[in-house]
ZAGU-231694 format. One record per atom (N, C-alpha, C, O): residue in one letter; x, y, z. Coordinates in steps of 0.02 Angstrom, whole numbers, padded with zeros to 5 digits, always signed. Each point is the difference from the previous one (the first is absolute). Last residue first. Layout:
// residues N
aXYZ...
***
This chain:
// residues 109
y+00111-00771+00218y-00046+00024+00052y-00020-00055+00046y-00039+00010+00046a+00215+00078-00272a-00017-00049+00051a-00047+00032+00051a+00006+00059+00016r+00000+00025-00274r+00034+00008+00064r-00022-00055+00049r-00057-00023-00003i-00028+00066-00225i+00045-00056+00013i+00038+00005+00066i+00038-00045+00018l-00195+00212-00110l-00036-00062+00013l+00046-00058+00018l-00022-00050+00029s+00096+00272-00092s-00039+00007+00061s-00033-00066+00020s-00014-00012+00059a+00133+00029-00263a+00047+00003+00056a-00036+00006+00067a+00024-00025+00051a-00145+00036-00257a+00018-00069+00019a+00047+00000+00060a-00004-00045+00042p-00174+00244-00085p+00069-00019-00019p+00017-00071+00026p-00013-00015+00058i-00235+00080-00121i+00042+00005+00060i+00070-00020-00021i+00008-00051-00033n-00226+00060-00097n+00059+00042-00014n+00040+00014+00063n+00025+00056+00009l-00227-00198-00051l-00002+00058+00046l+00058+00048-00011l+00002+00054+00030v-00025-00250-00171v-00068+00026+00009v-00002+00063+00042v-00034+00048-00017e+00245-00163-00026e-00033+00017-00063e-00068+00035+00010e-00015+00049-00034h+00138-00128+00224h+00039+00051-00035h-00036+00023-00064h-00004+00060-00013l-00087-00238+00132l-00009+00063+00038l+00038+00057-00033l-00024+00056-00003k+00051-00272-00089k-00069+00024-00009k-00010+00067+00035k-00029+00047-00029r+00237-00156+00061r-00008+00023-00070r-00070+00030-00012r-00006+00053-00029i+00048-00155+00236i+00038+00063-00005i-00008+00029-00070i-00010+00060-00009m-00079-00272+00047m-00040+00052+00033m+00034+00068-00006m-00033+00050-00013s+00150-00237-00066s-00056+00015-00045s-00046+00053+00031s-00027+00043-00036l+00207-00122+00166l+00025+00038-00057l-00057+00019-00047l-00002+00056-00026s-00070-00092+00276s+00038-00041-00048s+00023+00045-00057s-00023+00057-00005l-00036+00005+00273l-00015+00011-00071l+00043-00046-00043l+00061-00006+00011k-00136-00064+00241k+00047+00043-00036k-00021+00007-00073k-00035-00043-00027r-00116-00007+00258r+00024-00027-00063r+00045+00051-00033r-00015+00060-00002k-00081-00014+00210k+00005-00073+00007k+00027-00033-00063k+00025-00056+00002g-00083+00296+00048g+00070-00020+00006g+00009-00075+00007g+00056-00023+00012s-00258+00164-00053s+00013-00015+00070s+00072-00022+00012s+00021-00009+00057l-00100+00059-00276l-00007+00061+00039l+00012-00012+00075l+00018+00046+00036i-00015-00233-00184i+00054+00047-00016i-00003+00062+00044i+00050+00020+00028e-00222-00183-00010e+00064-00027+00024e+00057+00049-00012e+00044+00008+00042s-00258+00047-00129s-00001+00000+00073s+00067-00023+00029s+00027+00032+00045q-00058-00045-00278q-00001+00070+00021q+00006+00004+00076q+00041+00037+00026r-00067-00248-00123r+00068+00026-00009r+00004+00072+00025r+00048+00020+00032s-00257-00123-00035s+00041-00027+00054s+00072+00025-00006s+00032+00014+00051r-00189+00038-00221r-00010+00041+00060r+00044-00025+00058r+00025+00040+00040a+00036-00064-00306a-00032-00036+00055a-00004+00045+00062a+00048+00033+00019g+00051+00034-00237g-00041-00057-00018g-00034-00037+00056g-00037-00047-00013l+00182+00257-00018l+00037-00062+00014l-00041-00062-00013l+00027-00055-00003i-00121+00273-00031i+00065+00001-00035i+00035-00067+00008i+00028-00027-00049e-00230+00062+00165e-00013-00004-00072e+00066-00003-00039e+00005-00036-00050a+00005+00068+00282a-00024-00068-00015a-00012-00009-00075a+00014-00052-00028l+00040+00266+00110l+00059-00044-00001l-00020-00071-00016l+00037-00035-00036e-00199+00201+00074e+00026+00002-00069e+00061-00045-00007e+00013-00027-00053s-00116+00074+00264s-00028-00058-00035s+00022-00003-00073s-00003-00052-00032e+00051+00236+00179e+00048-00055+00005e-00025-00062-00036e+00040-00043-00020p-00130+00278-00072p-00002-00037+00063p+00052-00056+00000p+00025-00020-00052k+00003+00258-00083k-00027-00068-00007k-00001-00034+00068k+00044+00012+00041g+00046+00211-00122g-00069+00000+00023g-00033-00068-00006g-00061-00005-00007l+00295+00077-00038l-00045-00011-00057l-00074+00001+00020l-00043-00005-00043q+00213+00027+00208q+00011+00053-00049q-00049-00004-00058q-00025+00051-00024e+00027-00226+00182e-00031+00061+00028e+00008+00058-00049e-00047+00039-00010l+00155-00238-00044l-00072-00009-00005l-00037+00062+00025l-00048+00023-00031r+00279-00027+00060r-00018+00009-00070r-00075-00009-00012r-00030+00037-00038f+00117-00075+00255f+00006+00070-00018f-00022+00012-00072f-00036+00048-00014k+00048-00270+00094k-00055+00036+00031k+00000+00074-00020k-00052+00029-00015i+00233-00160-00058i-00062-00022-00032i-00059+00040+00027i-00040+00027-00038a+00248+00005+00140a+00002+00028-00067a-00065-00017-00038a-00028+00042-00035d+00064-00137+00249d-00016+00072+00005d-00002+00032-00069d-00041+00044-00013i+00110-00267+00021i-00070+00005+00019i-00022+00073+00004i-00053+00018-00025p+00282-00066-00015p-00042-00015-00058p-00075+00007+00016p-00038+00024-00042s+00193+00127+00188s-00002-00073-00011s-00042-00012-00062s-00039+00044-00020p+00164+00192+00034p-00056-00038+00029p+00008-00075-00011p+00036-00021-00046p+00177+00191+00076p-00050-00018-00051p-00056-00041+00032p+00012-00034+00050l+00124+00218+00092l+00005-00069-00021l-00053-00015-00053l-00056+00026+00003v+00193+00196+00085v-00067-00020-00022v+00007-00071-00028v+00031-00011-00052p+00127+00147+00244p-00006-00032-00066p-00073-00020-00014p-00036-00021+00045y+00165+00179+00125y-00071-00015-00011y-00010-00033-00068y-00035+00027-00043h+00255+00035+00123h-00036-00006+00064h-00074-00020-00007h-00029-00025+00047a+00185+00055-00237a+00037-00036+00051a-00042-00015+00062a+00006-00054+00029e-00095+00184-00208e+00013-00067-00025e+00035-00043+00053e-00014-00059+00006e-00021+00288+00041e-00063-00037+00001e+00009-00072-00024e-00029-00046+00028y+00215+00192-00037y-00019-00012+00069y-00063-00043+00003y-00003-00049+00037h+00074+00123-00248h+00046-00050+00026h-00019-00019+00072h-00001-00059+00018e-00119+00234-00120e-00015-00065-00032e+00043-00055+00028e-00024-00054+00016i+00072+00274+00053i-00063-00023+00029i-00019-00069-00029i-00021-00044+00037l+00209+00151-00128l+00013-00020+00070l-00063-00028+00033l+00003-00050+00035l-00022+00141-00253l+00038-00063-00001l+00013-00025+00071l-00005-00060+00012t-00097+00270-00033t-00046-00053-00023t+00035-00067-00001t-00028-00051+00022l+00157+00241+00024l-00044-00016+00056l-00048-00057-00018l-00013-00044+00040l+00148+00129-00212l+00040-00037+00049l-00042-00020+00060l+00004-00057+00023d-00106+00193-00186d+00015-00066-00028d+00039-00043+00050d-00016-00059+00009l-00022+00283+00047l-00062-00038+00005l+00010-00071-00028l-00026-00048+00028e+00204+00198-00049e-00010-00017+00070e-00063-00042+00009e+00000-00049+00038d+00045+00135-00251d+00049-00052+00017d-00009-00023+00072d+00004-00059+00015v-00133+00240-00084v-00023-00061-00035v+00047-00058+00016v-00023-00055+00014q+00085+00266+00064q-00056-00027+00039q-00028-00063-00032q-00021-00047+00035k+00192+00163-00149k+00027-00027+00062k-00056-00031+00042k+00010-00054+00029t-00070+00167-00229t+00035-00063-00013t+00026-00032+00064t-00005-00061+00009d-00200+00220+00030d+00058+00008-00044d+00035-00068-00006d-00021-00049+00032l-00249+00104+00018l+00064-00028+00022l+00055+00017-00050l-00010-00002-00060v-00240+00051+00070v+00051+00052-00001v+00067-00025+00024v+00041+00040+00024l-00240-00177-00038l-00003+00040-00061l+00054+00053-00004l+00014+00026-00054y-00040-00169+00250y+00024-00035-00059y+00001+00044-00063y+00046-00005-00040e-00096+00026+00292e+00029+00053-00040e+00020-00025-00070e+00038+00034-00035q-00129-00181+00192q-00047+00055+00003q+00023+00058-00044q-00040+00038-00026m+00180-00225+00060m-00054-00015-00048m-00052+00056-00002m-00030+00013-00052l+00207-00003+00210l+00024+00013-00068l-00054-00013-00052l-00005+00035-00050s-00045-00085+00275s+00010+00072-00008s+00023+00017-00071s-00025+00048-00030y+00009-00274+00090y-00067+00030-00007y+00006+00075-00012y-00035+00028-00042a+00232-00145+00088a-00025-00018-00066a-00069+00032-00012a-00013+00026-00054k+00106-00001+00268k+00038+00038-00049k-00025-00014-00071k-00009+00047-00040e-00084-00172+00216e-00020+00071+00005e+00035+00042-00052e-00031+00043-00032l+00093-00269+00050l-00067+00007-00028l-00023+00072+00002l-00030+00025-00049l+00233-00074+00151l+00006-00010-00073l-00068+00009-00033l-00006+00033-00052w+00019-00029+00286w+00024+00063-00028w+00009-00005-00076w-00008+00049-00036s-00056-00240+00162s-00055+00048-00009s+00023+00066-00029s-00037+00033-00036m+00192-00207+00094m-00036-00013-00062m-00054+00052-00011m-00012+00021-00057
***
């Protein structure tokens, strides 16, 4: 696998002067590397809790903001600790207010 990465890197260094054959080779190497990484190092989607925490962090908001969105501090604590599952109405609110994809919030955890 490392030789594929080295070859792809080498071709990218010469990217501005690649001929058609080299561009095709780089495309093929890229596809092979992507396939290998998907098979051996899959990126798993985040849990709903991780998605919420990440989005709050992105927005620069404290976790206490979740209590305001959901209407109760106890809910915030229970949800973030995994003691309480998200309800459909909570998922809708989080999707609307924080713009978290609904698919990220409905995953089992």
